[in-house]
C-alpha positions as CSV (number, residue, x, y, z in Angstrom):
1,M,177.2,183.9,-23.3
2,K,178.0,183.1,-26.9
3,P,177.7,179.5,-28.2
4,G,181.4,179.4,-29.0
5,D,182.7,180.6,-25.6
6,L,185.6,178.4,-24.5
7,D,184.8,179.3,-20.9
8,Q,181.9,176.8,-21.2
9,V,184.3,174.0,-21.9
10,L,185.8,171.8,-19.1
11,V,188.9,169.7,-20.0
12,L,189.4,166.5,-18.0
13,C,192.5,164.4,-18.2
14,I,192.5,160.8,-17.0
15,S,195.7,159.8,-15.3
16,L,196.9,157.5,-12.6
17,P,198.1,159.5,-9.5
18,E,201.5,157.8,-9.6
19,A,202.1,158.6,-13.3
20,V,204.1,161.7,-12.4
21,E,205.8,162.2,-15.7
22,R,202.6,161.9,-17.7
23,R,200.8,164.2,-15.4
24,A,203.5,166.9,-15.6
25,L,203.5,166.8,-19.4
26,M,199.8,167.1,-19.6
27,K,199.6,169.9,-17.0
28,R,202.1,171.9,-18.9
29,A,200.3,171.4,-22.2
30,L,196.9,172.3,-20.7
31,E,198.2,175.4,-18.8
32,R,199.1,176.9,-22.2
33,L,195.5,176.8,-23.4
34,P,192.6,179.2,-22.7
35,L,190.6,176.4,-21.1
36,V,189.7,175.2,-17.6
37,S,191.2,171.8,-16.9
38,E,191.3,169.2,-14.2
39,M,193.0,165.9,-13.6
40,V,190.8,162.9,-13.0
41,D,192.5,160.0,-11.0
42,A,192.3,156.9,-13.1
43,I,191.1,153.6,-11.6
44,R,193.8,151.0,-11.2
45,G,193.4,147.7,-12.9
46,G,195.3,146.1,-10.1
47,D,192.5,147.2,-7.7
48,L,189.9,145.1,-9.5
49,D,189.0,141.5,-9.1
50,A,186.4,139.4,-10.8
51,R,183.6,140.2,-8.2
52,L,184.3,143.9,-8.2
53,A,184.4,144.1,-12.0
54,I,181.0,142.5,-12.2
55,E,179.6,144.8,-9.5
56,Q,180.8,147.8,-11.6
57,G,178.8,146.7,-14.6
58,Y,181.2,144.5,-16.6
59,R,179.2,141.8,-18.4
60,P,181.5,139.5,-20.4
61,G,180.2,137.6,-23.3
62,L,177.3,140.0,-23.9
63,V,178.6,141.1,-27.3
64,P,178.9,138.4,-30.0
65,G,182.5,137.9,-30.9
66,A,183.9,139.8,-28.0
67,G,186.4,138.1,-25.7
68,E,187.0,138.9,-22.0
69,L,188.7,142.2,-21.1
70,T,191.9,142.6,-19.0
71,R,191.7,144.2,-15.6
72,N,193.4,147.3,-17.1
73,E,190.9,147.5,-20.0
74,I,188.0,147.3,-17.5
75,A,189.7,150.0,-15.4
76,C,190.0,152.2,-18.5
77,V,186.2,152.0,-19.1
78,L,185.5,152.8,-15.5
79,S,188.0,155.7,-15.6
80,H,186.2,157.2,-18.6
81,R,182.9,156.7,-16.8
82,K,184.3,158.5,-13.8
83,A,185.4,161.5,-15.9
84,L,182.0,161.7,-17.6
85,K,180.3,161.9,-14.3
86,R,182.6,164.7,-13.2
87,F,181.7,166.6,-16.4
88,I,178.0,166.1,-15.8
89,E,178.4,167.4,-12.2
90,S,180.0,170.6,-13.4
91,D,178.1,173.6,-14.8
92,R,179.9,173.5,-18.2
93,R,178.1,172.9,-21.5
94,W,180.9,170.9,-23.1
95,G,183.5,168.5,-21.8
96,V,186.7,167.3,-23.3
97,I,188.0,164.1,-21.9
98,L,191.7,163.2,-22.6
99,E,193.9,160.3,-21.7
100,D,197.3,161.2,-20.3
101,D,199.3,160.2,-23.4
102,A,197.5,162.8,-25.5
103,E,199.5,165.3,-27.6
104,L,197.5,168.4,-28.6
105,D,197.8,170.0,-32.0
106,E,198.5,173.8,-32.1
107,A,195.0,174.3,-33.5
108,F,193.3,172.4,-30.6
109,S,191.6,175.4,-29.1
110,D,190.6,176.9,-32.4
111,V,189.0,173.7,-33.6
112,L,187.2,173.3,-30.3
113,R,185.8,176.9,-30.5
114,D,184.4,176.2,-34.0
115,A,183.2,172.8,-33.1
116,I,181.1,173.9,-30.2
117,R,179.4,176.5,-32.4
118,V,177.9,173.6,-34.3
119,A,177.5,171.3,-31.3
120,A,173.8,170.9,-32.0
121,C,174.8,168.6,-34.8
122,F,176.5,165.9,-32.7
123,D,176.6,164.2,-29.3
124,L,180.3,163.5,-29.3
125,L,183.2,164.5,-31.4
126,K,186.3,162.3,-31.8
127,L,189.4,164.5,-31.8
128,E,191.8,161.8,-32.9
129,N,192.0,159.5,-35.9
130,R,194.3,156.5,-36.0
131,T,193.0,155.0,-39.2
132,R,194.2,158.0,-41.3
133,K,191.1,157.6,-43.5
134,V,188.4,160.1,-44.1
135,S,184.9,159.6,-45.5
136,G,181.5,161.3,-45.1
137,V,182.8,164.9,-44.8
138,V,179.9,167.1,-43.7
139,G,181.5,170.4,-43.0
140,S,184.6,172.3,-41.7
141,V,185.8,173.6,-38.4
142,G,188.5,176.2,-38.8
143,A,191.0,176.5,-41.6
144,G,192.0,173.1,-43.0
145,Y,190.0,171.0,-40.6
146,S,186.8,169.0,-41.5
147,L,184.0,167.2,-39.7
148,H,183.0,163.8,-41.0
149,V,180.8,160.9,-40.2
150,P,183.0,158.0,-39.6
151,A,181.7,154.6,-40.8
152,R,184.2,153.1,-38.4
153,P,185.6,155.5,-35.8
154,G,188.6,153.3,-35.2
155,L,190.5,152.4,-32.1
156,G,191.5,154.8,-29.4
157,A,189.8,157.1,-26.9
158,T,192.7,159.6,-26.4
159,G,190.5,162.6,-27.0
160,F,186.7,163.3,-27.2
161,L,184.5,166.4,-27.0
162,Y,181.1,165.7,-25.5
163,S,177.9,167.8,-25.3
164,R,176.1,167.4,-22.0
165,A,173.4,165.4,-23.7
166,G,176.0,163.2,-25.4
167,A,177.8,162.5,-22.1
168,S,174.5,161.6,-20.5
169,K,173.7,159.1,-23.3
170,V,177.2,157.5,-23.0
171,L,176.9,157.3,-19.2
172,R,173.5,155.5,-19.4
173,S,175.0,153.1,-21.9
174,L,177.9,152.3,-19.5
175,E,175.6,151.0,-16.7
176,T,176.8,147.6,-18.2
177,F,179.6,147.0,-20.7
178,S,181.3,144.1,-22.3
179,V,184.0,145.6,-24.6
180,G,186.7,148.2,-24.4
181,Y,185.8,151.9,-24.2
182,D,186.6,152.8,-27.8
183,T,184.7,149.7,-29.1
184,H,181.8,150.5,-26.9
185,L,181.5,154.1,-28.3
186,G,181.8,152.7,-31.8
187,R,178.7,150.6,-31.2
188,L,176.5,153.4,-29.8
189,W,175.0,154.2,-33.2
190,R,172.6,151.4,-32.2
191,S,171.3,153.8,-29.5
192,G,171.1,156.8,-31.9
193,V,174.3,158.5,-30.5
194,R,175.6,160.9,-33.1
195,M,179.4,160.7,-33.3
196,L,181.5,162.9,-35.7
197,Q,185.2,163.0,-36.1
198,V,187.8,165.7,-36.9
199,W,190.2,165.5,-39.7
200,P,193.2,166.1,-39.5
201,P,193.2,165.0,-35.8
202,V,193.9,167.6,-33.2
203,V,194.7,164.9,-30.6
204,T,197.3,162.2,-31.2
205,E,199.1,159.6,-28.9
206,R,202.3,161.0,-27.6
207,A,205.2,159.2,-29.2
208,G,207.2,156.8,-27.0
209,M,204.6,156.5,-24.3
210,E,203.5,152.9,-23.7
211,S,199.8,152.4,-23.1
212,T,198.8,151.6,-19.5
213,I,196.2,149.1,-20.8
214,G,198.2,146.0,-20.6
215,H,197.6,142.3,-21.0
216,E,196.8,141.3,-17.5
217,W,193.8,139.0,-17.2
218,C,191.2,139.4,-14.5
219,D,191.5,137.0,-11.5
220,G,189.6,133.9,-12.5
221,R,187.8,133.9,-15.8
222,V,185.7,137.0,-15.6
223,G,184.7,136.4,-19.2
224,R,184.7,133.8,-21.9
225,K,185.9,133.8,-25.5
226,A,182.9,134.3,-27.7
227,I,182.7,133.1,-31.3
228,P,181.6,135.7,-33.9
229,R,178.3,134.9,-35.5
230,R,178.1,135.7,-39.2
231,W,174.4,136.7,-39.0
232,D,175.0,139.1,-36.1
233,R,177.9,140.7,-38.1
234,L,175.8,141.1,-41.2
235,I,172.9,142.7,-39.4
236,S,175.3,145.0,-37.5
237,S,177.0,146.0,-40.7
238,L,173.8,146.8,-42.5
239,G,172.4,148.7,-39.6
240,R,175.5,150.8,-39.2
241,R,175.4,151.8,-42.9
242,V,171.8,152.9,-42.7
243,F,172.4,154.9,-39.6
244,H,175.5,156.6,-40.9
245,T,173.8,157.5,-44.2
246,W,171.0,159.1,-42.1
247,L,173.5,160.9,-39.9
248,F,175.4,162.2,-42.9
249,V,172.2,163.8,-44.3
250,E,171.1,165.2,-41.0
251,C,174.5,166.7,-40.2
252,R,174.6,168.5,-43.6
253,R,171.1,169.9,-42.9
254,C,172.1,170.9,-39.4
255,L,175.3,172.6,-40.4
256,S,173.4,174.5,-43.2
257,R,170.9,175.8,-40.6
258,V,173.7,176.9,-38.3
259,A,175.4,178.7,-41.1
260,K,172.2,180.6,-42.0
261,R,171.7,181.7,-38.4
262,R,175.3,183.0,-38.2
263,H,174.8,185.1,-41.3
C-alpha cells in the first residue's frame, strides 16, 4: 500500500434523507471519482429540543462572546460528529467529510492524492476557502494548488480531509460544544490540532442552494447571549498567532523531510 493510494480514502457526505435533489447531485458527482463514498444521514434540527441538545453535549455560554445556537446549527455539529464516528469505525486511513451543497473541482482527486502523501504534516485539511485570502503558504499539492497555514480558517465546513488521528482529536473535542462546527474547528489550535488549507479551494458551495442551517431557535432558551470580553479576545489572538507561527515552521520542516524521502 502506497501513502498516496486513494483506496485508503473514505468520502462521507452529510445529507438529510428527504433532501432528494441534493443527494442525487452529490451521488452523481461522487460516482465520477475514483473514491469510495457513502451518504451519512444528517440529524434534523426539528428533532432536537432543549433537553436533548444538552444531553448531546451542547453547552451554551461556555465560550466568551458566543450566543446561543439554533436547533439546526446544533444538528449540524451533531451530524459532523456522526460522520467522524463513521470514519473512525471504518478501516480507511483518511476521511473526507462533505456537506451536500458541496461542488467539487475537477482537480479534487488529484489534490487529495498529493495531500495524503504529506498527511503527516497535518491533522485536518480544509478543502474550501470562503475568505479568498491566502497567507502562510508552506508547500504545494499538485499543479497550481498550495497548502497554507490559515491564521483564520474562515466560515464553512463544506469539505474537510481528516487523518485518523485528526478525526479522533476533533471527536474528543466535541464531547461538549458551544459554537457552530466551523467556529469550533477554528478554535482547536488551543488543543494543538494542526489545520492546513488548500488554495485555490477544491470544494465550494453549490450556487443557488440555500443552507439548511436556518434561524430557528431552540425550544426555550437553551443558551444565553454572552458579552465578548476584551481580555479574552486579546489572549486568544496572541495565542493563535504564536501557535500558527510554530505550525508554519513545523510544516515547512515536515514537507522538506517528506520531499527528501520521496527522492
